[in-house]
N, C-alpha and C positions, 0 to 999 in steps of 0.2 A: 504494500500500500504506500503510495507516494504522499509525502507530507510537504505542504506549502510553507516555506519559511517567510516569504513576503506576503502580507495580507492582500486580499483581492481588492479591497476598497473601503470607503467610509472612514469612520473615526480611527479604526485600527491601522489603516494605511497611513493616515496623517500622524498617528503616534509613532509608527515605525520610522517614518522619515524624520520626525522630530528627534528621536533618539540618536539617529546617525548624525544629524546636523548639530544638535546641542552637544553631543560628545566631542565632535571635532572642534567646535568653538571653545568648549571647556578645556581641551588640551592646550590650546593657545593661551587662554586666560590663565590657567594654572601654571604653565611653564613660564609665561611672562611674569607672573607674580613671584614665583620662585627665583627667577633670574634677577629681577629688579630688587626684591626685598632681601633675599638671602645671599646673593652672590655679589652684586654691586655694592651692597651695604654690609658693614660688619655685623654679623649675627648678634654679637654681644651688645650692640647699641640699639637693638630693636626692643622697645618697651612702649609704655603709654605715651611718653613724650614724643617718640619717633612717629607714632601713628597720629597723634593729635597735631603735630606740626605738619605732617603730610596732608591731612584732611582739612586743616584750617588755612593752608596756603592760599592767598588770594588769586594766584594765577593758575595753579594746578590742582587745587583742592577739589574742585568739582569733578575733574577727570578721575582722580583717585577714588572718590566716592562712587562715581558711576561704574568704574572698573570693579570695585569690590561688590557693589550692589548687583551688577550683572552676574558676576561669578557666583555669588551666594544664591540668588534666585534661580539662575539657570541650573545650578547643581541640585537645588531642592526639587525643581520640576523634573529634571532628568532622573534623579534617584527615586522619587515617589512614583513616577510613571513606570520605571523599571520594576519597582515593588509591585505595582498594580498588575503588570504583565505576568510576572512570576506567579502571583497569587491566583490570577485568573486560570492558570493551568490546573490548579488544585481545587479551587472552589467552583463547583458545578451548579449548585442550586442558585436560581436567580435572586431570591430574597437575601441569601448570604452574600452574594456578589454586590448587591446594592448597598448593604450595610458596610461591607468591606471598603467599597469605593468611597462611600460617604466618610468613613473614618480616615481613610488615606488622604483624601483631598482636604478634609477639615484640618488635619494635622499639618499638611503642607502649607495651606493658606495661613494658619496660625503662626507657624515658624517663619514663613516669608514676611508676614506682617511685623513680627518682632525684629527681624533682621533689617527690614526697610526702615522701621522706626528708629532703630539704633543708629543707622548710618545717616539718615537725614536729620535727626534731632541732636546729633552729637555736637557738643560745644567744648572747646578746649578749656580745661580747668587749670589755669596758671598757678593758682594758690596751691593746689595739690602738687604740681610739679616742683614749685619752690620748696615746699615742705619736704618732699621726697629727696631733693638735692641736698638740703640741709642735714637731714638724717643720714644720708649716704656719706656726706663729708665727715660727720662725726665718727662714723664707723671706719672710714679711711684713716682719720687721724688717730684713732685708737688701734689701728693696724689689725682690725678684725676682718676687713675685706680689702681686696686689691682696688686701686684707683680705676676709674672709668677708662676703658681702652680708647685710643685715639680713633676718631672717625676717618674713613678713607678720604 
């Protein structure tokens, strides 16, 4: 008996194409993120201040927020759609599928909402950064931690 890998049409065909396209886009977004954040910058310097400076930058902050937002939301849609496809192979009864799909997409929308809110509503907390630097300096002076590594 022959098995069709590619759906014949409708929503499942659109979901099939979405998985391929979103996966390809996610590869470029994730590799770009890894290269820019962890190779071009010293990994030891990546902390709250690094992210807040990047997101609050007047010229490039919007680009970084959109990059992170796209990566998070596309990963959520890709992952939850994959979960839906896998579970559809095991859940045969229509009522259970409807319940499963409702739970999957409710969780996806909720998590995407939290991520979107966190990215768009983020504000740099300079008071926290200054307090952290002062505490860090005290630890360095007491020789409990090494000084901050130099940025590239």
